[in-house]
C-alpha positions as CSV (number, residue, x, y, z in Angstrom):
1,M,4.0,11.8,-57.3
2,S,2.9,15.4,-56.7
3,D,3.5,17.2,-53.7
4,L,0.1,17.3,-52.4
5,R,-0.4,13.8,-52.7
6,I,3.0,13.1,-51.0
7,G,1.7,15.4,-48.2
8,A,-1.7,13.4,-47.9
9,V,0.1,10.0,-47.8
10,S,2.3,11.5,-44.7
11,A,-0.5,12.8,-42.8
12,L,-2.5,9.4,-42.9
13,L,0.6,7.7,-41.8
14,I,1.1,10.0,-39.1
15,S,-2.5,9.6,-38.0
16,V,-2.4,5.8,-38.1
17,G,0.8,6.1,-36.2
18,V,-0.8,8.3,-33.5
19,A,-3.9,6.2,-33.5
20,L,-2.1,2.8,-32.9
21,G,0.1,4.6,-30.1
22,G,-2.9,5.6,-28.2
23,W,-4.5,2.0,-28.6
24,W,-1.3,0.8,-27.2
25,I,-1.2,2.7,-24.3
26,G,-4.7,1.9,-23.4
27,Q,-4.1,-1.5,-23.6
28,G,-1.0,-1.8,-21.5
29,I,1.5,-2.0,-24.3
30,E,4.7,-0.4,-23.4
31,R,6.8,-0.9,-26.5
32,F,6.6,-2.6,-30.0
33,R,9.9,-3.4,-31.8
34,M,9.6,-4.4,-35.4
35,A,13.3,-5.0,-36.1
36,D,13.4,-8.0,-33.7
37,R,9.7,-8.8,-33.5
38,S,9.2,-8.1,-29.7
39,I,6.7,-6.6,-27.9
40,T,7.0,-5.3,-24.1
41,V,3.7,-5.0,-21.9
42,K,2.9,-4.2,-18.6
43,G,0.4,-6.2,-16.5
44,L,-1.3,-4.9,-13.6
45,A,-3.0,-6.5,-10.6
46,E,-4.7,-4.9,-7.3
47,K,-6.2,-6.4,-4.1
48,D,-8.0,-4.9,-1.4
49,V,-7.0,-6.3,2.1
50,K,-7.6,-5.6,5.8
51,S,-4.7,-4.3,8.0
52,D,-3.1,-6.8,10.4
53,Y,-1.5,-4.4,12.9
54,A,-2.3,-1.3,14.7
55,T,-0.4,1.2,16.8
56,W,-2.2,3.9,18.5
57,T,-0.4,6.6,20.7
58,V,-2.7,8.4,23.4
59,S,-0.5,11.6,24.3
60,F,-1.6,13.8,27.1
61,R,-0.2,17.2,28.9
62,R,-0.5,19.2,31.8
63,G,0.7,22.6,32.6
64,G,1.4,24.6,35.9
65,N,3.6,26.5,38.0
66,E,4.6,24.2,40.5
67,F,6.7,21.0,39.4
68,G,5.1,18.5,41.8
69,A,1.4,19.5,41.1
70,V,2.2,19.0,37.5
71,Q,3.9,15.7,37.7
72,K,1.1,14.3,40.2
73,S,-1.7,15.5,37.6
74,L,0.1,13.6,34.7
75,S,0.6,10.5,37.0
76,E,-3.1,10.6,37.7
77,D,-3.9,11.1,34.0
78,R,-1.6,8.2,33.3
79,T,-3.5,5.8,35.5
80,R,-6.9,6.8,34.1
81,V,-5.7,6.2,30.6
82,V,-4.5,2.9,31.4
83,A,-7.4,1.9,33.1
84,F,-9.5,3.2,30.1
85,L,-7.4,0.9,27.8
86,H,-8.0,-2.2,30.3
87,E,-11.6,-1.4,30.0
88,Q,-11.3,-1.6,26.3
89,G,-10.0,-5.3,26.4
90,F,-6.4,-4.5,25.9
91,N,-3.8,-6.4,28.3
92,D,-0.4,-5.1,29.6
93,K,1.6,-6.8,26.8
94,E,-0.3,-4.5,24.2
95,I,0.1,-1.4,26.4
96,E,3.3,0.5,26.3
97,I,3.8,2.9,29.1
98,R,6.5,5.7,28.3
99,P,8.2,7.7,31.0
100,L,6.5,10.9,32.0
101,Q,8.5,14.3,31.2
102,V,8.1,17.6,32.8
103,Q,10.1,20.8,31.2
104,D,11.1,23.8,33.3
105,L,10.3,26.5,30.7
106,Y,12.4,29.2,32.4
107,A,15.3,27.1,32.8
108,R,15.6,26.9,28.8
109,E,18.4,29.0,27.2
110,W,15.8,30.7,25.2
111,G,13.2,30.8,28.0
112,S,11.4,33.9,29.4
113,S,10.0,34.5,32.8
114,N,7.3,36.0,31.1
115,M,5.7,32.5,30.4
116,P,2.1,32.2,31.8
117,L,3.0,28.8,33.2
118,R,6.7,27.6,34.2
119,F,6.1,24.0,33.6
120,N,4.9,21.9,30.8
121,G,4.5,18.1,31.3
122,Q,3.3,15.3,28.9
123,G,2.8,11.6,29.1
124,Q,2.4,9.0,26.2
125,I,1.0,5.6,26.2
126,T,0.8,3.3,23.1
127,V,-1.3,0.5,22.2
128,K,0.4,-2.1,19.9
129,S,-1.8,-4.9,19.0
130,A,-3.0,-7.3,16.0
131,R,-6.6,-7.0,17.0
132,V,-7.0,-4.0,14.8
133,D,-10.5,-3.9,15.0
134,A,-10.5,-3.3,18.9
135,V,-7.9,-0.5,18.3
136,A,-10.3,1.1,15.6
137,Q,-13.2,0.9,18.3
138,A,-11.5,1.9,21.1
139,A,-10.3,5.2,19.5
140,T,-13.8,6.2,18.9
141,R,-14.6,5.7,22.6
142,I,-12.2,8.3,24.2
143,D,-14.9,10.8,25.5
144,P,-14.7,9.7,28.9
145,L,-11.1,10.6,28.9
146,I,-12.0,14.1,28.0
147,Q,-14.8,14.2,30.4
148,A,-12.3,13.3,33.4
149,G,-10.5,16.4,32.4
150,I,-7.5,14.8,30.7
151,Q,-5.6,17.0,28.1
152,L,-5.1,14.8,25.0
153,S,-2.7,16.5,22.5
154,G,-0.7,15.5,19.6
155,D,-1.3,14.4,16.1
156,E,-1.1,10.7,17.1
157,S,-4.0,11.3,19.4
158,N,-6.1,13.2,17.7
159,G,-5.7,11.7,14.2
160,G,-6.2,8.2,15.7
161,P,-4.4,5.0,15.0
162,R,-1.9,4.0,12.3
163,Y,-2.5,0.7,10.5
164,Q,0.0,-1.6,9.0
165,L,0.0,-4.5,6.9
166,R,2.9,-6.9,7.9
167,G,2.5,-10.1,6.4
168,F,1.2,-10.6,2.9
169,N,3.5,-13.4,1.4
170,E,0.6,-15.5,0.5
171,I,-1.2,-12.6,-1.4
172,K,2.1,-11.7,-3.0
173,S,2.2,-14.9,-5.2
174,V,-1.5,-14.4,-6.1
175,L,-1.1,-10.7,-7.1
176,L,2.2,-11.9,-9.3
177,E,0.3,-14.6,-11.0
178,Q,-2.7,-11.9,-11.9
179,A,-0.3,-9.3,-13.1
180,T,1.4,-11.9,-15.2
181,K,-1.9,-13.3,-16.7
182,N,-3.1,-9.8,-17.5
183,A,-0.1,-9.1,-19.5
184,R,0.0,-12.2,-21.3
185,E,-3.6,-11.7,-22.3
186,Q,-2.7,-8.2,-23.5
187,A,0.4,-9.5,-25.4
188,T,-1.6,-12.1,-27.0
189,K,-4.5,-9.9,-28.1
190,F,-2.2,-7.5,-29.9
191,A,-0.2,-10.3,-31.5
192,T,-3.5,-11.6,-32.7
193,D,-4.7,-8.4,-34.0
194,A,-1.3,-8.0,-35.7
195,G,-1.6,-11.2,-37.5
196,A,1.5,-13.0,-35.6
197,A,1.5,-15.6,-32.7
198,L,2.8,-14.7,-29.4
199,G,6.5,-16.4,-28.9
200,T,8.6,-17.0,-26.1
201,L,9.1,-14.8,-22.7
202,K,12.3,-13.1,-23.3
203,N,12.6,-11.0,-20.3
204,A,10.4,-10.2,-17.1
205,N,10.4,-7.7,-14.3
206,Q,7.7,-8.6,-11.5
207,G,7.8,-5.0,-10.2
208,V,7.4,-4.0,-6.4
209,I,4.0,-4.7,-4.7
210,R,3.0,-1.0,-3.3
211,V,0.6,-0.9,-0.2
212,L,-1.6,1.8,-0.7
213,D,-4.8,3.5,1.4
214,D,-7.9,2.2,0.2
215,D,-9.2,5.7,-0.9
216,D,-7.6,5.7,-4.4
217,G,-4.8,7.8,-3.2
218,E,-1.3,7.2,-4.5
219,M,0.3,6.8,-1.1
220,E,-0.2,4.9,2.1
221,S,-0.8,7.2,5.2
222,G,-1.3,4.5,7.7
223,R,-4.7,6.1,8.5
224,T,-7.2,3.7,7.1
225,L,-7.7,0.3,8.4
226,N,-8.3,-1.2,4.7
227,K,-5.3,-1.4,2.3
228,R,-5.0,-1.8,-1.5
229,L,-2.1,-3.9,-2.9
230,R,-1.1,-3.0,-6.2
231,V,1.9,-4.4,-8.4
232,V,2.9,-3.4,-11.9
233,S,5.1,-6.2,-13.7
234,T,6.8,-5.8,-17.2
235,F,7.1,-8.5,-19.5
236,E,8.9,-8.6,-23.1
237,Y,7.6,-11.3,-25.4
238,S,8.9,-12.5,-28.8
239,L,6.6,-12.6,-31.7
240,A,6.4,-15.2,-34.4
241,P,5.0,-14.7,-37.8
């Protein structure tokens, strides 16, 4: 066989290999081993669900040159915030009140007497509730607090509630079943196209269920009320002639 013909045959084999490799990846085929006639595939399953628990921290602050005045203002602000949360339908079991803190900026080791205000105080009230819709609605109705002169501060207040998905055991079994079905369908199609039959399951890794935001991101920030559950499971099957 001439060098030209050998080169053409090699190029053809490489092209076929590249094409098959691309097809396998697109179909979820992770590995195909001719030696022991086995195939490894990945099964994907996703499901959109709603959070079942919310945590919302309302932070407020005051500053001044008199300790007593700052503490008094913070105490009044705390009373207003609690009253607001009661108006939104939250009970005392859902409201966690944290101690007020007032700091003497002059007394700090690195403090300076040139500070415009000597005392800086803050307070925090946290709502913890399984009534996620009520928390979401309350977070959009804080204008009366601002109008009352309460100085809301901190990322938790301004950023809104944090939403969690705590219970999904029932959903977990459904997701794993879907991932298993998806993987088997891919493996069966590959075996059929290769002129073989799908054999027994040799190995399986169910993977880890990830909780993500429903905005197509690859992480969970806690900011979205709705979540997306995703699992990728890996299975190895034997191939029969």
